[in-house]
C-alpha positions in Angstrom: -123.3 -139.5 16.8 -125.4 -142.5 15.7 -125.7 -143.2 12.0 -129.5 -142.7 12.0 -129.1 -139.2 13.6 -126.5 -138.4 11.0 -128.7 -139.6 8.2 -131.6 -137.6 9.6 -129.4 -134.4 9.9 -128.1 -134.8 6.3 -131.5 -135.5 4.9 -133.1 -132.5 6.7 -130.3 -130.3 5.4 -130.8 -131.5 1.8 -134.6 -131.0 2.0 -134.1 -127.5 3.5 -131.6 -126.7 0.8 -134.0 -128.0 -1.8 -136.8 -125.8 -0.5 -134.6 -122.7 -0.4 -133.3 -123.1 -3.9 -135.5 -122.8 -7.0 -136.5 -126.3 -7.8 -136.7 -127.8 -11.2 -136.7 -131.4 -12.3 -132.9 -131.6 -12.6 -132.2 -130.2 -9.2 -134.7 -132.5 -7.4 -133.2 -135.5 -9.3 -129.8 -134.3 -8.2 -130.8 -134.3 -4.5 -132.5 -137.7 -5.0 -129.2 -139.0 -6.4 -127.2 -137.7 -3.4 -129.6 -139.3 -0.9 -129.6 -142.6 -2.8 -125.8 -142.6 -2.9 -125.6 -141.8 0.8 -127.8 -144.9 1.5 -125.7 -147.0 -0.8 -122.5 -146.0 1.2 -124.1 -146.5 4.6 -125.6 -149.9 3.8 -122.7 -150.9 1.5 -124.8 -151.9 -1.5 -125.1 -151.0 -5.1 -128.6 -152.3 -5.5 -131.3 -149.6 -5.9 -134.0 -152.0 -4.8 -132.2 -152.5 -1.4 -131.8 -148.8 -1.0 -135.5 -148.2 -1.7 -136.4 -150.9 0.8 -134.1 -149.3 3.5 -135.6 -145.9 2.8 -139.1 -147.2 3.1 -138.5 -149.1 6.3 -136.6 -146.2 7.9 -139.4 -143.8 6.9 -137.2 -141.6 4.6 -138.7 -139.8 1.6 -136.6 -138.6 -1.3 -136.2 -134.9 -1.5 -138.3 -134.7 -4.6 -141.2 -136.3 -2.7 -140.7 -134.0 0.2 -140.6 -131.0 -2.1 -143.7 -132.1 -3.9 -145.5 -132.6 -0.6 -144.5 -129.2 0.7 -145.6 -127.6 -2.6 -149.0 -129.2 -2.4 -149.4 -128.2 1.3 -148.4 -124.6 0.4 -150.8 -124.5 -2.6 -153.6 -125.9 -0.4 -153.1 -123.4 2.3 -152.8 -120.6 -0.2 -156.1 -121.7 -1.8 -157.9 -121.9 1.5 -156.6 -118.8 3.2 -156.2 -116.3 0.4 -159.1 -113.9 0.2 -158.3 -113.0 -3.4 -158.4 -116.7 -4.5 -161.8 -117.1 -2.7 -163.3 -114.4 -4.9 -162.0 -116.2 -8.0 -163.6 -119.5 -7.1 
């Protein structure tokens, strides 16, 4: 298995796990730490700036960002589709 496929699989697993578990600030930061450490091991660096550049150029988002995006999408869909919320607005 290629390393990019492995990274994609692990990242998807972490994001899915993060969505299934109740998320608070500590848990999302823990998932971010795991992803950052994974990138540090893969690219053999200890510099956070290099890790952030690699994540940016590979198109990876941290689990906290993915969770925030999914939460925003859910709230937007709920606001637009819920008949009860339409009566409140």
